[in-house]
C-alpha positions in Angstrom: -18.3 16.3 25.0 -16.8 18.2 27.9 -15.0 21.5 27.5 -11.8 21.7 29.4 -9.4 24.6 29.9 -5.6 24.7 30.0 -5.3 25.7 33.6 -2.3 23.6 34.4 -0.1 25.1 31.5 0.9 28.8 32.0 1.5 29.2 28.3 -2.2 28.2 27.6 -1.0 25.1 25.3 -3.6 22.4 25.3 -2.9 19.3 27.5 -2.6 15.9 25.7 -6.0 15.1 27.0 -7.4 18.2 25.4 -5.6 17.6 22.3 -7.1 14.0 22.1 -10.5 15.3 22.8 -10.2 17.8 19.9 -8.8 15.2 17.5 -11.4 12.8 18.5 -14.3 15.3 18.0 -12.9 16.3 14.5 -12.5 12.8 13.5 -16.0 11.8 14.5 -17.8 14.9 13.4 -16.2 16.4 10.4 -18.4 17.2 7.6 -16.1 15.4 5.0 -16.4 12.2 7.1 -20.2 12.3 7.1 -20.8 14.6 10.1 -23.4 17.4 10.5 -21.7 20.7 9.5 -23.7 22.8 11.9 -22.9 20.4 14.9 -19.3 20.6 13.7 -19.1 24.3 13.7 -20.8 24.6 17.1 -18.6 22.0 18.5 -15.4 23.8 17.5 -16.7 27.1 18.8 -17.2 25.4 22.2 -13.6 23.8 22.2 -12.1 27.2 21.1 -14.1 29.0 23.7 -12.8 26.7 26.4 -9.2 27.4 25.1 -9.8 31.2 24.9 -10.9 31.4 28.5 -7.2 30.9 29.7 -5.4 34.2 29.7 -2.0 34.5 28.2 0.9 34.8 30.6 1.2 38.3 31.9 4.9 38.4 32.7 7.4 36.7 30.4 11.0 37.8 31.4 12.4 36.3 28.2 11.3 39.6 26.4 12.6 41.9 29.1 16.2 40.8 29.0 18.7 43.3 27.3 19.8 42.5 23.8 23.4 40.9 23.7 25.6 41.7 20.8 27.7 38.7 19.9 30.9 39.3 18.1 31.5 36.9 15.1 34.3 34.4 15.6 37.7 35.1 13.6 38.1 33.6 10.3 40.4 30.9 11.1 38.3 29.6 13.9 35.3 29.6 11.6 37.3 27.7 8.9 38.4 25.1 11.6 34.9 24.5 12.8 33.7 23.9 9.2 36.4 21.6 8.4 35.6 19.6 11.7 32.1 19.4 11.0 32.7 18.4 7.3 35.1 15.6 8.4 32.5 14.3 11.0 29.7 14.4 8.3 31.9 12.5 6.0 32.8 10.0 8.5 29.1 9.4 9.6 28.1 9.0 5.9 30.9 6.7 4.9 29.6 3.7 2.8 30.1 0.3 4.4 30.6 -2.3 1.7 
């Protein structure tokens, strides 16, 4: 078993290969499936240590933007939008006999 880190992803999410490796390890060594509990716990610790080695992103500008206050739409506009959505829903769910 190789421990890899998520260096390619700035958010620290596992790559598809890492996810497949984790799932294969759990599938093969889970105690409920006949695996050794101590080996399973040690293997999970190794996999998690590899993930924890990746620092979280330092600068995330999404959280630094100012808050925008959006005024609600006027009532007639909201009613019109609700009517259009209802008509579209009824058309898409019409029974074909």
